[in-house]
PyMOL Python script that loads the backbone (N, CA, C, O; Angstrom):
from pymol import cmd

cmd.read_pdbstr("""\
ATOM      1  N   MET A   1    -161.230 102.794 106.096  1.00  0.00           N
ATOM      2  CA  MET A   1    -161.439 103.726 107.187  1.00  0.00           C
ATOM      3  C   MET A   1    -161.797 105.087 106.594  1.00  0.00           C
ATOM      4  O   MET A   1    -161.124 105.575 105.686  1.00  0.00           O
ATOM      5  N   ALA A   2    -162.894 105.711 107.132  1.00  0.00           N
ATOM      6  CA  ALA A   2    -163.389 106.996 106.684  1.00  0.00           C
ATOM      7  C   ALA A   2    -162.473 108.082 107.220  1.00  0.00           C
ATOM      8  O   ALA A   2    -161.974 108.011 108.343  1.00  0.00           O
ATOM      9  N   SER A   3    -162.274 109.051 106.410  1.00  0.00           N
ATOM     10  CA  SER A   3    -161.427 110.207 106.877  1.00  0.00           C
ATOM     11  C   SER A   3    -162.359 111.271 107.413  1.00  0.00           C
ATOM     12  O   SER A   3    -163.435 111.524 106.871  1.00  0.00           O
ATOM     13  N   GLU A   4    -161.907 111.896 108.512  1.00  0.00           N
ATOM     14  CA  GLU A   4    -162.650 112.929 109.179  1.00  0.00           C
ATOM     15  C   GLU A   4    -162.340 114.274 108.496  1.00  0.00           C
ATOM     16  O   GLU A   4    -161.180 114.630 108.286  1.00  0.00           O
ATOM     17  N   ALA A   5    -163.371 114.979 108.170  1.00  0.00           N
ATOM     18  CA  ALA A   5    -163.190 116.359 107.650  1.00  0.00           C
ATOM     19  C   ALA A   5    -163.521 117.318 108.735  1.00  0.00           C
ATOM     20  O   ALA A   5    -164.651 117.379 109.219  1.00  0.00           O
ATOM     21  N   TYR A   6    -162.511 118.083 109.121  1.00  0.00           N
ATOM     22  CA  TYR A   6    -162.678 119.012 110.199  1.00  0.00           C
ATOM     23  C   TYR A   6    -162.904 120.408 109.630  1.00  0.00           C
ATOM     24  O   TYR A   6    -162.324 120.792 108.614  1.00  0.00           O
ATOM     25  N   ASP A   7    -163.799 121.183 110.344  1.00  0.00           N
ATOM     26  CA  ASP A   7    -164.092 122.549 109.995  1.00  0.00           C
ATOM     27  C   ASP A   7    -163.303 123.443 110.899  1.00  0.00           C
ATOM     28  O   ASP A   7    -163.452 123.359 112.118  1.00  0.00           O
ATOM     29  N   TYR A   8    -162.468 124.299 110.358  1.00  0.00           N
ATOM     30  CA  TYR A   8    -161.581 125.133 111.146  1.00  0.00           C
ATOM     31  C   TYR A   8    -162.117 126.628 111.213  1.00  0.00           C
ATOM     32  O   TYR A   8    -161.437 127.526 111.710  1.00  0.00           O
ATOM     33  N   GLU A   9    -163.350 126.828 110.694  1.00  0.00           N
ATOM     34  CA  GLU A   9    -163.906 128.196 110.807  1.00  0.00           C
ATOM     35  C   GLU A   9    -164.365 128.383 112.233  1.00  0.00           C
ATOM     36  O   GLU A   9    -164.858 127.446 112.860  1.00  0.00           O
ATOM     37  N   PRO A  10    -164.208 129.577 112.746  1.00  0.00           N
ATOM     38  CA  PRO A  10    -164.650 129.844 114.117  1.00  0.00           C
ATOM     39  C   PRO A  10    -166.134 129.641 114.249  1.00  0.00           C
ATOM     40  O   PRO A  10    -166.876 129.870 113.293  1.00  0.00           O
ATOM     41  N   PHE A  11    -166.601 129.204 115.448  1.00  0.00           N
ATOM     42  CA  PHE A  11    -167.985 129.036 115.695  1.00  0.00           C
ATOM     43  C   PHE A  11    -168.432 130.268 116.411  1.00  0.00           C
ATOM     44  O   PHE A  11    -168.230 130.383 117.620  1.00  0.00           O
ATOM     45  N   ASP A  12    -169.036 131.199 115.708  1.00  0.00           N
ATOM     46  CA  ASP A  12    -169.394 132.467 116.317  1.00  0.00           C
ATOM     47  C   ASP A  12    -170.566 132.365 117.275  1.00  0.00           C
ATOM     48  O   ASP A  12    -171.171 131.305 117.440  1.00  0.00           O
ATOM     49  N   ASN A  13    -170.862 133.459 117.883  1.00  0.00           N
ATOM     50  CA  ASN A  13    -171.876 133.486 118.965  1.00  0.00           C
ATOM     51  C   ASN A  13    -173.197 133.995 118.450  1.00  0.00           C
ATOM     52  O   ASN A  13    -173.835 134.831 119.089  1.00  0.00           O
ATOM     53  N   THR A  14    -173.615 133.503 117.305  1.00  0.00           N
ATOM     54  CA  THR A  14    -174.931 133.869 116.775  1.00  0.00           C
ATOM     55  C   THR A  14    -175.968 132.812 117.156  1.00  0.00           C
ATOM     56  O   THR A  14    -175.648 131.807 117.791  1.00  0.00           O
ATOM     57  N   ASP A  15    -177.187 133.054 116.765  1.00  0.00           N
ATOM     58  CA  ASP A  15    -178.257 132.167 117.128  1.00  0.00           C
ATOM     59  C   ASP A  15    -178.266 130.931 116.210  1.00  0.00           C
ATOM     60  O   ASP A  15    -178.774 131.004 115.091  1.00  0.00           O
ATOM     61  N   HIS A  16    -177.727 129.830 116.658  1.00  0.00           N
ATOM     62  CA  HIS A  16    -177.637 128.614 115.850  1.00  0.00           C
ATOM     63  C   HIS A  16    -178.832 127.685 116.189  1.00  0.00           C
ATOM     64  O   HIS A  16    -179.401 127.724 117.281  1.00  0.00           O
ATOM     65  N   THR A  17    -179.178 126.836 115.166  1.00  0.00           N
ATOM     66  CA  THR A  17    -180.170 125.839 115.452  1.00  0.00           C
ATOM     67  C   THR A  17    -179.489 124.657 116.184  1.00  0.00           C
ATOM     68  O   THR A  17    -178.262 124.554 116.182  1.00  0.00           O
ATOM     69  N   MET A  18    -180.246 123.815 116.775  1.00  0.00           N
ATOM     70  CA  MET A  18    -179.633 122.633 117.470  1.00  0.00           C
ATOM     71  C   MET A  18    -178.929 121.733 116.421  1.00  0.00           C
ATOM     72  O   MET A  18    -177.918 121.111 116.751  1.00  0.00           O
ATOM     73  N   LYS A  19    -179.410 121.649 115.227  1.00  0.00           N
ATOM     74  CA  LYS A  19    -178.664 120.891 114.220  1.00  0.00           C
ATOM     75  C   LYS A  19    -177.337 121.432 113.891  1.00  0.00           C
ATOM     76  O   LYS A  19    -176.386 120.670 113.716  1.00  0.00           O
ATOM     77  N   GLN A  20    -177.217 122.783 113.791  1.00  0.00           N
ATOM     78  CA  GLN A  20    -175.931 123.416 113.517  1.00  0.00           C
ATOM     79  C   GLN A  20    -174.997 123.197 114.720  1.00  0.00           C
ATOM     80  O   GLN A  20    -173.796 122.990 114.545  1.00  0.00           O
ATOM     81  N   ILE A  21    -175.540 123.242 115.911  1.00  0.00           N
ATOM     82  CA  ILE A  21    -174.717 123.088 117.105  1.00  0.00           C
ATOM     83  C   ILE A  21    -174.211 121.670 117.150  1.00  0.00           C
ATOM     84  O   ILE A  21    -173.043 121.461 117.475  1.00  0.00           O
ATOM     85  N   ALA A  22    -175.050 120.659 116.835  1.00  0.00           N
ATOM     86  CA  ALA A  22    -174.594 119.212 116.874  1.00  0.00           C
ATOM     87  C   ALA A  22    -173.517 119.003 115.777  1.00  0.00           C
ATOM     88  O   ALA A  22    -172.517 118.321 116.003  1.00  0.00           O
ATOM     89  N   ASP A  23    -173.739 119.590 114.612  1.00  0.00           N
ATOM     90  CA  ASP A  23    -172.679 119.477 113.597  1.00  0.00           C
ATOM     91  C   ASP A  23    -171.388 120.060 113.995  1.00  0.00           C
ATOM     92  O   ASP A  23    -170.335 119.473 113.744  1.00  0.00           O
ATOM     93  N   ALA A  24    -171.429 121.247 114.636  1.00  0.00           N
ATOM     94  CA  ALA A  24    -170.237 121.904 115.125  1.00  0.00           C
ATOM     95  C   ALA A  24    -169.491 121.027 116.161  1.00  0.00           C
ATOM     96  O   ALA A  24    -168.265 120.927 116.148  1.00  0.00           O
ATOM     97  N   ILE A  25    -170.271 120.406 117.043  1.00  0.00           N
ATOM     98  CA  ILE A  25    -169.641 119.518 118.070  1.00  0.00           C
ATOM     99  C   ILE A  25    -168.920 118.377 117.361  1.00  0.00           C
ATOM    100  O   ILE A  25    -167.825 117.984 117.764  1.00  0.00           O
ATOM    101  N   ARG A  26    -169.523 117.856 116.324  1.00  0.00           N
ATOM    102  CA  ARG A  26    -168.948 116.714 115.628  1.00  0.00           C
ATOM    103  C   ARG A  26    -167.771 117.089 114.740  1.00  0.00           C
ATOM    104  O   ARG A  26    -166.866 116.270 114.582  1.00  0.00           O
ATOM    105  N   HIS A  27    -167.732 118.281 114.153  1.00  0.00           N
ATOM    106  CA  HIS A  27    -166.807 118.517 113.079  1.00  0.00           C
ATOM    107  C   HIS A  27    -165.856 119.722 113.266  1.00  0.00           C
ATOM    108  O   HIS A  27    -164.971 119.932 112.436  1.00  0.00           O
ATOM    109  N   LYS A  28    -166.017 120.474 114.290  1.00  0.00           N
ATOM    110  CA  LYS A  28    -165.059 121.583 114.504  1.00  0.00           C
ATOM    111  C   LYS A  28    -163.660 121.041 114.806  1.00  0.00           C
ATOM    112  O   LYS A  28    -163.484 120.026 115.479  1.00  0.00           O
ATOM    113  N   GLY A  29    -162.675 121.771 114.272  1.00  0.00           N
ATOM    114  CA  GLY A  29    -161.297 121.315 114.423  1.00  0.00           C
ATOM    115  C   GLY A  29    -160.604 121.794 115.630  1.00  0.00           C
ATOM    116  O   GLY A  29    -159.595 121.203 116.015  1.00  0.00           O
ATOM    117  N   TYR A  30    -161.093 122.877 116.295  1.00  0.00           N
ATOM    118  CA  TYR A  30    -160.445 123.423 117.443  1.00  0.00           C
ATOM    119  C   TYR A  30    -161.338 123.210 118.641  1.00  0.00           C
ATOM    120  O   TYR A  30    -162.559 123.328 118.540  1.00  0.00           O
ATOM    121  N   GLY A  31    -160.732 122.892 119.788  1.00  0.00           N
ATOM    122  CA  GLY A  31    -161.426 122.647 121.042  1.00  0.00           C
ATOM    123  C   GLY A  31    -162.257 123.819 121.446  1.00  0.00           C
ATOM    124  O   GLY A  31    -163.368 123.624 121.938  1.00  0.00           O
ATOM    125  N   LYS A  32    -161.757 125.108 121.257  1.00  0.00           N
ATOM    126  CA  LYS A  32    -162.513 126.213 121.732  1.00  0.00           C
ATOM    127  C   LYS A  32    -163.808 126.384 121.000  1.00  0.00           C
ATOM    128  O   LYS A  32    -164.771 126.878 121.586  1.00  0.00           O
ATOM    129  N   ASP A  33    -163.886 125.992 119.719  1.00  0.00           N
ATOM    130  CA  ASP A  33    -165.137 126.062 118.943  1.00  0.00           C
ATOM    131  C   ASP A  33    -166.092 124.953 119.343  1.00  0.00           C
ATOM    132  O   ASP A  33    -167.306 125.157 119.352  1.00  0.00           O
ATOM    133  N   VAL A  34    -165.560 123.776 119.677  1.00  0.00           N
ATOM    134  CA  VAL A  34    -166.364 122.669 120.167  1.00  0.00           C
ATOM    135  C   VAL A  34    -167.006 123.070 121.518  1.00  0.00           C
ATOM    136  O   VAL A  34    -168.204 122.874 121.725  1.00  0.00           O
ATOM    137  N   ARG A  35    -166.209 123.619 122.406  1.00  0.00           N
ATOM    138  CA  ARG A  35    -166.691 124.095 123.720  1.00  0.00           C
ATOM    139  C   ARG A  35    -167.743 125.136 123.546  1.00  0.00           C
ATOM    140  O   ARG A  35    -168.736 125.101 124.272  1.00  0.00           O
ATOM    141  N   GLU A  36    -167.596 126.087 122.613  1.00  0.00           N
ATOM    142  CA  GLU A  36    -168.524 127.153 122.363  1.00  0.00           C
ATOM    143  C   GLU A  36    -169.852 126.529 121.882  1.00  0.00           C
ATOM    144  O   GLU A  36    -170.929 126.956 122.297  1.00  0.00           O
ATOM    145  N   ALA A  37    -169.758 125.506 120.995  1.00  0.00           N
ATOM    146  CA  ALA A  37    -170.958 124.879 120.459  1.00  0.00           C
ATOM    147  C   ALA A  37    -171.696 124.160 121.621  1.00  0.00           C
ATOM    148  O   ALA A  37    -172.918 124.247 121.745  1.00  0.00           O
ATOM    149  N   ILE A  38    -170.936 123.470 122.442  1.00  0.00           N
ATOM    150  CA  ILE A  38    -171.573 122.756 123.619  1.00  0.00           C
ATOM    151  C   ILE A  38    -172.258 123.762 124.506  1.00  0.00           C
ATOM    152  O   ILE A  38    -173.374 123.518 124.964  1.00  0.00           O
ATOM    153  N   ALA A  39    -171.615 124.897 124.763  1.00  0.00           N
ATOM    154  CA  ALA A  39    -172.202 125.925 125.641  1.00  0.00           C
ATOM    155  C   ALA A  39    -173.455 126.461 125.051  1.00  0.00           C
ATOM    156  O   ALA A  39    -174.466 126.619 125.735  1.00  0.00           O
ATOM    157  N   GLN A  40    -173.393 126.750 123.746  1.00  0.00           N
ATOM    158  CA  GLN A  40    -174.613 127.288 123.050  1.00  0.00           C
ATOM    159  C   GLN A  40    -175.729 126.281 123.095  1.00  0.00           C
ATOM    160  O   GLN A  40    -176.892 126.649 123.257  1.00  0.00           O
ATOM    161  N   GLY A  41    -175.397 125.011 122.955  1.00  0.00           N
ATOM    162  CA  GLY A  41    -176.408 123.965 123.057  1.00  0.00           C
ATOM    163  C   GLY A  41    -177.131 123.950 124.356  1.00  0.00           C
ATOM    164  O   GLY A  41    -178.359 123.879 124.407  1.00  0.00           O
ATOM    165  N   PHE A  42    -176.336 124.019 125.450  1.00  0.00           N
ATOM    166  CA  PHE A  42    -176.973 124.060 126.792  1.00  0.00           C
ATOM    167  C   PHE A  42    -177.773 125.341 127.006  1.00  0.00           C
ATOM    168  O   PHE A  42    -178.844 125.308 127.611  1.00  0.00           O
ATOM    169  N   GLU A  43    -177.262 126.468 126.514  1.00  0.00           N
ATOM    170  CA  GLU A  43    -178.072 127.696 126.622  1.00  0.00           C
ATOM    171  C   GLU A  43    -179.364 127.608 125.851  1.00  0.00           C
ATOM    172  O   GLU A  43    -180.405 128.059 126.330  1.00  0.00           O
ATOM    173  N   ASN A  44    -179.315 127.034 124.661  1.00  0.00           N
ATOM    174  CA  ASN A  44    -180.506 126.840 123.873  1.00  0.00           C
ATOM    175  C   ASN A  44    -181.543 125.921 124.571  1.00  0.00           C
ATOM    176  O   ASN A  44    -182.739 126.215 124.583  1.00  0.00           O
ATOM    177  N   LEU A  45    -181.057 124.816 125.142  1.00  0.00           N
ATOM    178  CA  LEU A  45    -181.936 123.916 125.915  1.00  0.00           C
ATOM    179  C   LEU A  45    -182.553 124.630 127.111  1.00  0.00           C
ATOM    180  O   LEU A  45    -183.742 124.462 127.382  1.00  0.00           O
ATOM    181  N   ASP A  46    -181.762 125.424 127.832  1.00  0.00           N
ATOM    182  CA  ASP A  46    -182.178 126.098 128.985  1.00  0.00           C
ATOM    183  C   ASP A  46    -183.307 127.113 128.593  1.00  0.00           C
ATOM    184  O   ASP A  46    -184.332 127.221 129.267  1.00  0.00           O
ATOM    185  N   LYS A  47    -183.076 127.807 127.532  1.00  0.00           N
ATOM    186  CA  LYS A  47    -184.080 128.781 127.050  1.00  0.00           C
ATOM    187  C   LYS A  47    -185.426 128.079 126.755  1.00  0.00           C
ATOM    188  O   LYS A  47    -186.487 128.566 127.147  1.00  0.00           O
ATOM    189  N   HIS A  48    -185.364 126.993 126.099  1.00  0.00           N
ATOM    190  CA  HIS A  48    -186.583 126.283 125.694  1.00  0.00           C
ATOM    191  C   HIS A  48    -187.220 125.554 126.853  1.00  0.00           C
ATOM    192  O   HIS A  48    -188.447 125.499 126.932  1.00  0.00           O
ATOM    193  N   LEU A  49    -186.476 125.020 127.710  1.00  0.00           N
ATOM    194  CA  LEU A  49    -187.033 124.359 128.921  1.00  0.00           C
ATOM    195  C   LEU A  49    -187.648 125.384 129.892  1.00  0.00           C
ATOM    196  O   LEU A  49    -188.649 125.110 130.554  1.00  0.00           O
ATOM    197  N   SER A  50    -187.029 126.555 129.955  1.00  0.00           N
ATOM    198  CA  SER A  50    -187.631 127.600 130.815  1.00  0.00           C
ATOM    199  C   SER A  50    -188.952 128.061 130.330  1.00  0.00           C
ATOM    200  O   SER A  50    -189.872 128.275 131.120  1.00  0.00           O
ATOM    201  N   SER A  51    -189.074 128.225 129.011  1.00  0.00           N
ATOM    202  CA  SER A  51    -190.366 128.615 128.443  1.00  0.00           C
ATOM    203  C   SER A  51    -191.410 127.561 128.609  1.00  0.00           C
ATOM    204  O   SER A  51    -192.560 127.894 128.894  1.00  0.00           O
ATOM    205  N   ILE A  52    -191.067 126.264 128.442  1.00  0.00           N
ATOM    206  CA  ILE A  52    -191.935 125.199 128.707  1.00  0.00           C
ATOM    207  C   ILE A  52    -192.369 125.131 130.184  1.00  0.00           C
ATOM    208  O   ILE A  52    -193.543 124.918 130.487  1.00  0.00           O
ATOM    209  N   GLU A  53    -191.400 125.315 131.092  1.00  0.00           N
ATOM    210  CA  GLU A  53    -191.723 125.320 132.492  1.00  0.00           C
ATOM    211  C   GLU A  53    -192.714 126.464 132.834  1.00  0.00           C
ATOM    212  O   GLU A  53    -193.664 126.245 133.585  1.00  0.00           O
ATOM    213  N   GLU A  54    -192.499 127.663 132.295  1.00  0.00           N
ATOM    214  CA  GLU A  54    -193.394 128.747 132.527  1.00  0.00           C
ATOM    215  C   GLU A  54    -194.772 128.467 131.987  1.00  0.00           C
ATOM    216  O   GLU A  54    -195.766 128.788 132.639  1.00  0.00           O
ATOM    217  N   GLU A  55    -194.857 127.888 130.833  1.00  0.00           N
ATOM    218  CA  GLU A  55    -196.211 127.528 130.260  1.00  0.00           C
ATOM    219  C   GLU A  55    -196.850 126.499 131.128  1.00  0.00           C
ATOM    220  O   GLU A  55    -198.062 126.595 131.322  1.00  0.00           O
ATOM    221  N   LEU A  56    -196.169 125.511 131.679  1.00  0.00           N
ATOM    222  CA  LEU A  56    -196.763 124.535 132.578  1.00  0.00           C
ATOM    223  C   LEU A  56    -197.274 125.207 133.866  1.00  0.00           C
ATOM    224  O   LEU A  56    -198.322 124.840 134.398  1.00  0.00           O
ATOM    225  N   LYS A  57    -196.506 126.205 134.356  1.00  0.00           N
ATOM    226  CA  LYS A  57    -196.944 126.914 135.584  1.00  0.00           C
ATOM    227  C   LYS A  57    -198.276 127.596 135.286  1.00  0.00           C
ATOM    228  O   LYS A  57    -199.233 127.511 136.056  1.00  0.00           O
ATOM    229  N   GLN A  58    -198.300 128.283 134.130  1.00  0.00           N
ATOM    230  CA  GLN A  58    -199.546 129.038 133.787  1.00  0.00           C
ATOM    231  C   GLN A  58    -200.714 128.096 133.586  1.00  0.00           C
ATOM    232  O   GLN A  58    -201.828 128.437 133.984  1.00  0.00           O
ATOM    233  N   GLN A  59    -200.527 126.948 133.000  1.00  0.00           N
ATOM    234  CA  GLN A  59    -201.556 125.971 132.830  1.00  0.00           C
ATOM    235  C   GLN A  59    -202.040 125.407 134.165  1.00  0.00           C
ATOM    236  O   GLN A  59    -203.231 125.156 134.350  1.00  0.00           O
ATOM    237  N   GLU A  60    -201.111 125.215 135.083  1.00  0.00           N
ATOM    238  CA  GLU A  60    -201.427 124.712 136.433  1.00  0.00           C
ATOM    239  C   GLU A  60    -202.288 125.751 137.173  1.00  0.00           C
ATOM    240  O   GLU A  60    -203.265 125.392 137.830  1.00  0.00           O
ATOM    241  N   LYS A  61    -201.926 127.024 137.066  1.00  0.00           N
ATOM    242  CA  LYS A  61    -202.682 128.109 137.736  1.00  0.00           C
ATOM    243  C   LYS A  61    -204.094 128.092 137.170  1.00  0.00           C
ATOM    244  O   LYS A  61    -205.050 128.184 137.939  1.00  0.00           O
ATOM    245  N   LYS A  62    -204.266 127.975 135.828  1.00  0.00           N
ATOM    246  CA  LYS A  62    -205.575 128.010 135.227  1.00  0.00           C
ATOM    247  C   LYS A  62    -206.370 126.796 135.725  1.00  0.00           C
ATOM    248  O   LYS A  62    -207.569 126.900 135.985  1.00  0.00           O
ATOM    249  N   LYS A  63    -205.687 125.631 135.856  1.00  0.00           N
ATOM    250  CA  LYS A  63    -206.401 124.418 136.264  1.00  0.00           C
ATOM    251  C   LYS A  63    -206.853 124.526 137.713  1.00  0.00           C
ATOM    252  O   LYS A  63    -207.964 124.108 138.039  1.00  0.00           O
ATOM    253  N   VAL A  64    -206.018 125.077 138.591  1.00  0.00           N
ATOM    254  CA  VAL A  64    -206.396 125.274 140.003  1.00  0.00           C
ATOM    255  C   VAL A  64    -207.538 126.235 140.102  1.00  0.00           C
ATOM    256  O   VAL A  64    -208.482 126.006 140.859  1.00  0.00           O
ATOM    257  N   SER A  65    -207.474 127.318 139.346  1.00  0.00           N
ATOM    258  CA  SER A  65    -208.516 128.294 139.360  1.00  0.00           C
ATOM    259  C   SER A  65    -209.820 127.678 138.900  1.00  0.00           C
ATOM    260  O   SER A  65    -210.864 127.896 139.515  1.00  0.00           O
ATOM    261  N   SER A  66    -209.770 126.910 137.824  1.00  0.00           N
ATOM    262  CA  SER A  66    -211.015 126.265 137.343  1.00  0.00           C
ATOM    263  C   SER A  66    -211.594 125.290 138.329  1.00  0.00           C
ATOM    264  O   SER A  66    -212.812 125.220 138.496  1.00  0.00           O
ATOM    265  N   MET A  67    -210.730 124.525 138.994  1.00  0.00           N
ATOM    266  CA  MET A  67    -211.192 123.550 140.012  1.00  0.00           C
ATOM    267  C   MET A  67    -211.827 124.298 141.162  1.00  0.00           C
ATOM    268  O   MET A  67    -212.876 123.912 141.678  1.00  0.00           O
ATOM    269  N   ASP A  68    -211.163 125.390 141.560  1.00  0.00           N
ATOM    270  CA  ASP A  68    -211.743 126.162 142.660  1.00  0.00           C
ATOM    271  C   ASP A  68    -213.112 126.729 142.279  1.00  0.00           C
ATOM    272  O   ASP A  68    -214.026 126.747 143.104  1.00  0.00           O
ATOM    273  N   ASP A  69    -213.252 127.169 141.097  1.00  0.00           N
ATOM    274  CA  ASP A  69    -214.560 127.706 140.586  1.00  0.00           C
ATOM    275  C   ASP A  69    -215.614 126.584 140.627  1.00  0.00           C
ATOM    276  O   ASP A  69    -216.743 126.822 141.055  1.00  0.00           O
ATOM    277  N   ILE A  70    -215.262 125.380 140.192  1.00  0.00           N
ATOM    278  CA  ILE A  70    -216.164 124.295 140.129  1.00  0.00           C
ATOM    279  C   ILE A  70    -216.604 123.913 141.592  1.00  0.00           C
ATOM    280  O   ILE A  70    -217.782 123.701 141.882  1.00  0.00           O
ATOM    281  N   PHE A  71    -215.591 123.843 142.467  1.00  0.00           N
ATOM    282  CA  PHE A  71    -215.831 123.449 143.883  1.00  0.00           C
ATOM    283  C   PHE A  71    -216.757 124.503 144.543  1.00  0.00           C
ATOM    284  O   PHE A  71    -217.721 124.151 145.223  1.00  0.00           O
ATOM    285  N   ASN A  72    -216.443 125.806 144.327  1.00  0.00           N
ATOM    286  CA  ASN A  72    -217.201 126.822 144.951  1.00  0.00           C
ATOM    287  C   ASN A  72    -218.665 126.860 144.413  1.00  0.00           C
ATOM    288  O   ASN A  72    -219.589 127.239 145.132  1.00  0.00           O
ATOM    289  N   SER A  73    -218.843 126.462 143.145  1.00  0.00           N
ATOM    290  CA  SER A  73    -220.170 126.540 142.560  1.00  0.00           C
ATOM    291  C   SER A  73    -221.107 125.475 143.115  1.00  0.00           C
ATOM    292  O   SER A  73    -222.323 125.616 142.991  1.00  0.00           O
ATOM    293  N   PHE A  74    -220.579 124.408 143.726  1.00  0.00           N
ATOM    294  CA  PHE A  74    -221.472 123.392 144.296  1.00  0.00           C
ATOM    295  C   PHE A  74    -222.341 123.863 145.394  1.00  0.00           C
ATOM    296  O   PHE A  74    -223.475 123.400 145.518  1.00  0.00           O
ATOM    297  N   GLY A  75    -221.861 124.782 146.220  1.00  0.00           N
ATOM    298  CA  GLY A  75    -222.658 125.263 147.325  1.00  0.00           C
ATOM    299  C   GLY A  75    -223.664 126.369 146.935  1.00  0.00           C
ATOM    300  O   GLY A  75    -224.527 126.741 147.730  1.00  0.00           O
ATOM    301  N   LYS A  76    -223.542 126.860 145.761  1.00  0.00           N
ATOM    302  CA  LYS A  76    -224.398 127.987 145.343  1.00  0.00           C
ATOM    303  C   LYS A  76    -225.594 127.473 144.544  1.00  0.00           C
ATOM    304  O   LYS A  76    -225.485 126.579 143.705  1.00  0.00           O
ATOM    305  N   LYS A  77    -226.728 128.078 144.846  1.00  0.00           N
ATOM    306  CA  LYS A  77    -227.914 127.754 144.020  1.00  0.00           C
ATOM    307  C   LYS A  77    -228.406 129.125 143.472  1.00  0.00           C
ATOM    308  O   LYS A  77    -228.467 130.158 144.140  1.00  0.00           O
ATOM    309  N   GLU A  78    -228.744 128.993 142.181  1.00  0.00           N
ATOM    310  CA  GLU A  78    -229.174 130.233 141.508  1.00  0.00           C
ATOM    311  C   GLU A  78    -230.630 130.182 141.259  1.00  0.00           C
ATOM    312  O   GLU A  78    -231.195 131.125 140.704  1.00  0.00           O
TER     313      GLU A  78
END
""", "prot")
cmd.dss("prot")
cmd.show_as("cartoon", "prot")
cmd.util.cbc("prot")
cmd.orient("prot")
């Protein structure tokens, strides 16, 4: 049977990578530090998903604008 090594250092509120957050969830010895790691993980996901969502909205606006330009150009003769 493998022995678990727990980390009892506090999980501070700095900018952690997702790998560090996952390791903290697995190995922190105190529940408050595990909860903090989980919360930071969700905050990190929210930040990245929000930026992706904003980028998709911008791309959709460009796409609609381009399609409108193409549609409007059919009726025009130069």
